[in-house]
ZAMARGU-4260 file (C-alpha; in steps of 0.2 Angstrom, whole numbers, plus 5000, padded with zeros to 4 digits):
<rodrens>
0) 4267/4517/4695 | 4266/4502/4706 | 4264/4484/4700 | 4246/4484/4707 | 4242/4500/4699
5) 4248/4494/4682 | 4238/4478/4684 | 4223/4488/4690 | 4224/4499/4674 | 4225/4484/4663
10) 4210/4477/4671 | 4200/4493/4670 | 4204/4496/4651 | 4199/4478/4646 | 4186/4475/4660
15) 4173/4467/4649 | 4184/4454/4641 | 4192/4450/4657 | 4175/4449/4666 | 4169/4436/4653
20) 4185/4426/4654 | 4186/4426/4673 | 4167/4422/4674 | 4170/4407/4663 | 4185/4402/4673
25) 4176/4403/4689 | 4162/4391/4682 | 4175/4379/4676 | 4183/4379/4693 | 4167/4376/4702
30) 4164/4361/4691 | 4181/4355/4694 | 4178/4357/4713 | 4161/4347/4713 | 4167/4333/4702
35) 4176/4323/4716 | 4160/4325/4727 | 4149/4318/4713 | 4162/4305/4710 | 4160/4299/4728
40) 4141/4299/4726 | 4142/4289/4710 | 4153/4276/4718 | 4142/4274/4733 | 4126/4273/4722
45) 4135/4260/4710 | 4139/4249/4726 | 4120/4250/4730 | 4116/4246/4712 | 4110/4263/4707
50) 4115/4273/4692 | 4108/4290/4698 | 4125/4296/4704 | 4134/4291/4688 | 4121/4301/4678
55) 4124/4317/4688 | 4143/4315/4688 | 4142/4313/4669 | 4131/4329/4667 | 4143/4339/4678
60) 4158/4333/4668 | 4151/4337/4651 | 4146/4355/4657 | 4163/4357/4664 | 4171/4351/4648
65) 4160/4363/4637 | 4164/4378/4648 | 4182/4374/4649 | 4184/4372/4630 | 4176/4389/4626
70) 4186/4398/4640 | 4203/4391/4633 | 4198/4397/4616 | 4192/4415/4622 | 4208/4417/4633
75) 4220/4417/4619 | 4210/4430/4609 | 4208/4441/4625 | 4226/4441/4632 | 4235/4442/4615
80) 4224/4458/4611 | 4229/4465/4628 | 4248/4462/4626 | 4248/4469/4608 | 4239/4485/4614
85) 4251/4488/4628 | 4267/4484/4620 | 4263/4495/4604 | 4260/4510/4615 | 4275/4506/4627
90) 4287/4504/4613 | 4281/4519/4603 | 4282/4531/4618 | 4301/4526/4620 | 4304/4525/4601
95) 4317/4539/4601 | 4323/4538/4619 | 4327/4521/4626 | 4343/4512/4622 | 4340/4497/4611
100) 4346/4483/4623 | 4335/4489/4637 | 4320/4492/4626 | 4321/4475/4619 | 4322/4467/4636
105) 4308/4478/4643 | 4296/4474/4629 | 4299/4456/4634 | 4297/4460/4652 | 4281/4469/4649
110) 4273/4453/4643 | 4274/4447/4661 | 4260/4458/4666 | 4249/4451/4654 | 4255/4433/4658
115) 4250/4438/4676 | 4232/4441/4671 | 4231/4426/4659 | 4240/4413/4670 | 4245/4419/4687
120) 4229/4427/4692 | 4219/4412/4686 | 4231/4401/4695 | 4227/4411/4711 | 4208/4410/4708
125) 4210/4391/4706 | 4220/4390/4722 | 4206/4400/4731 | 4193/4388/4725 | 4204/4373/4730
130) 4208/4379/4747 | 4191/4387/4752 | 4180/4375/4743 | 4190/4359/4749 | 4189/4365/4767
135) 4170/4368/4766 | 4167/4351/4758 | 4179/4342/4770 | 4169/4349/4784 | 4155/4338/4779
140) 4166/4323/4779 | 4176/4325/4794 | 4179/4341/4805 | 4196/4334/4812 | 4203/4334/4794
145) 4198/4353/4792 | 4208/4357/4808 | 4223/4348/4802 | 4222/4358/4785 | 4221/4374/4795
150) 4237/4369/4805 | 4246/4367/4788 | 4244/4386/4784 | 4256/4392/4797 | 4272/4384/4792
155) 4267/4386/4773 | 4265/4405/4776 | 4282/4406/4786 | 4291/4396/4772 | 4283/4408/4759
160) 4289/4423/4768 | 4307/4419/4767 | 4306/4411/4750 | 4299/4428/4743 | 4313/4438/4750
165) 4326/4427/4742 | 4317/4426/4725 | 4316/4445/4725 | 4335/4447/4726 | 4338/4433/4713
170) 4325/4440/4701 | 4333/4457/4702 | 4350/4451/4698 | 4344/4440/4683 | 4335/4455/4675
175) 4350/4466/4678 | 4360/4454/4666 | 4345/4452/4654 | 4345/4471/4651 | 4362/4469/4643
180) 4358/4456/4631 | 4355/4465/4615 | 4371/4476/4617 | 4382/4461/4621 | 4375/4451/4606
185) 4377/4466/4594 | 4396/4468/4599 | 4399/4450/4592 | 4412/4446/4605 | 4410/4427/4608
190) 4419/4427/4624 | 4408/4441/4631 | 4393/4432/4624 | 4398/4416/4633 | 4400/4425/4649
195) 4383/4433/4648 | 4374/4417/4645 | 4383/4408/4658 | 4378/4422/4670 | 4360/4420/4665
200) 4361/4401/4667 | 4369/4403/4684 | 4355/4415/4690 | 4342/4403/4683 | 4350/4388/4692
205) 4349/4397/4708 | 4331/4402/4706 | 4327/4384/4701 | 4336/4377/4716 | 4326/4389/4728
210) 4310/4383/4720 | 4315/4365/4722 | 4320/4367/4740 | 4303/4376/4743 | 4294/4362/4734
215) 4302/4349/4745 | 4298/4357/4761 | 4280/4360/4757 | 4278/4342/4750 | 4285/4335/4766
220) 4271/4344/4776 | 4259/4338/4763 | 4263/4320/4766 | 4261/4323/4785 | 4244/4331/4782
225) 4238/4317/4770 | 4244/4303/4782 | 4236/4311/4797 | 4220/4314/4789 | 4217/4297/4783
230) 4222/4289/4800 | 4211/4300/4810 | 4196/4297/4798 | 4198/4278/4798 | 4199/4278/4817
235) 4184/4288/4819 | 4173/4280/4806 | 4181/4263/4805 | 4174/4250/4793 | 4158/4260/4792
240) 4165/4273/4781 | 4159/4272/4763 | 4171/4270/4748 | 4165/4285/4739 | 4167/4296/4755
245) 4185/4290/4756 | 4188/4294/4738 | 4180/4311/4740 | 4189/4316/4756 | 4206/4311/4749
250) 4203/4320/4733 | 4199/4336/4742 | 4214/4335/4753 | 4225/4334/4738 | 4215/4349/4731
255) 4218/4359/4747 | 4237/4354/4746 | 4238/4360/4728 | 4231/4377/4733 | 4244/4378/4746
260) 4257/4375/4733 | 4251/4391/4724 | 4256/4402/4739 | 4275/4402/4736 | 4273/4403/4717
265) 4262/4419/4719 | 4275/4426/4731 | 4288/4423/4717 | 4278/4431/4703 | 4274/4446/4714
270) 4293/4448/4717 | 4296/4447/4699 | 4283/4460/4694 | 4290/4472/4707 | 4307/4471/4699
275) 4299/4473/4682 | 4289/4488/4687 | 4305/4497/4693 | 4313/4494/4676 | 4300/4498/4663
280) 4292/4513/4671 | 4275/4512/4663 | 4265/4528/4663 | 4247/4534/4660 | 4250/4536/4641
285) 4253/4517/4640 | 4235/4514/4644 | 4227/4527/4633 | 4216/4522/4619 | 4217/4538/4610
290) 4235/4537/4605 | 4235/4520/4598 | 4234/4526/4580 | 4248/4539/4583 | 4259/4526/4590
295) 4257/4514/4576 | 4261/4528/4564 | 4277/4532/4573 | 4282/4514/4573 | 4279/4513/4554
300) 4288/4529/4550 | 4303/4523/4560 | 4303/4507/4551 | 4303/4515/4534 | 4318/4527/4539
305) 4327/4512/4546 | 4325/4502/4529 | 4330/4517/4519 | 4346/4519/4528
</rodrens>
């Protein structure tokens, strides 16, 4: 079963809870996207001696705050329930088959699918709002800035492609070592344990180094885009450009850039999920509601036998 099929099954099984949480998240992102625009309006109105823009900005911010607070509380309940349901069925199906070390590692890795739905997918949705929404609103400020932002997409996509290939290899090697962890610890050999954790540390450092280099390359492009956009805008509008418009445009450029930063991260996470899928081999039974009680009973019986021994 592919990583996309697993994510699809999880979303189908918990579609109503996910529909609500993603709907709330979309409203939260819409409010976040509109706040810089209304901030610019509020600044321009205050310069003119009017409080109309400030009132609208306050109303938008309060609505965003209420929605965001409720969404954060609901998220924890939703995704913890999804993980609990998945891992109980996953572990019980392999209760008498898998070796302990791999089973322990795989149960931890299975969490990453739920994390993808809870954090990464939300991060991608936020990025889409930032990229598309910022481009739309920047169009009303200055079309030349939109063209510069589009030009940024080409090098970012190229960097992300090569970054993804490297991350796929590093993630596989790190997870290879992680699968041995419980067996190594159970042997109690301090030298072997030290070697194991040094290897994990080494792979994590290499992954971190790639992330840092990728971050540096993209942020260098970001600096060029921000500088070029502000120079072009000031040359076109000169001293006639309102302060609120400058604030709004600069904020949307930053939002667009933050959305671009999500592309390499998404590539990395998909590479990680691809490796996890190959290891844990989730099957249709892991998404079956009808076997939950049976699985819980098997786990309980196994625990009793273990305690009696």
